[in-house]
N, C-alpha and C positions, 0 to 999 in steps of 0.2 A: 477639492471635491473627490470623494472616494466612491466611484461607481464600480461595484464589484462585478458587474456584467462585462466590463471591459478590462479587467485585470487578469493577469496570468498568474497561476500558482507559482510560488517560489520554487527554485530548483530542488530544494530539499523536499518540499511537499510533493513535487512531481515524481521524484525518485521513490518516495514512500508509496504513492498511489500506484505506480507501475509495479512495485513489489507486491502490494496487496492484491492487485488484479491478477498477477501471475500466480499467486498462491490460491486465490479464489477459483480461478478458471483453468489453471495448469498451462497457461500460455501467455505470451506477452500481448498487451493490447494492440489491436491494429492501428495503423497510423491514420486511417480515415475516421469518419464519424460513426462508423458502424459498430463501435465497441459496446459490449454489454455493460449494464450499470455496475458500478463498483459498490460493493457492500463491505464497508470497512470491518465490521464485526466478523463477517465470514472469512475475510482475508486473514485477520489476526488469528482466528480459531484454526485455520488451515496451517498457518505457520507454527502455532503451538503444537498441533497434532504431529507435524513433521519432526519437530524437536523431540517430542515425547517418544516417538518410534525409534530413535537412535539410529536411523538409516542415514549413514554418512553420505551416500550418493544423492540423497534428496534432502539435505540439510540446508536450512536458510543460512545465508552468509551473515557474519557478524555485522557488516556494514548495512545490510538490508534490514536486519533486526533493529539496529540502532536507529535507522531512519524512520522505521515504522513506529518505534516507541516514542520518538520525539514528535512525530505527526499525531499520534494518539493523544499524547499529553497536550499538544496544542489544541486539538479538538475538545478535549475535556475542559481545558482552561476557558474556552469560549462559552461553555454551557453554564 
């Protein structure tokens, strides 16, 4: 039985979600349930904007970009 309400995201998905949240809101998500909703598209757009600016101090890490790309591909595959 696959009950999605009781399953946890994979470690890779969690990493990507944290990265997207960080780029969307400029901070890491809080550890309690008070976090703002994650908008995957806004997070990806914010990452792309940071790369476009060539600001090395605020550049997404290659591992972060990789995890987000894989997560986005997984979401697209499901649709």
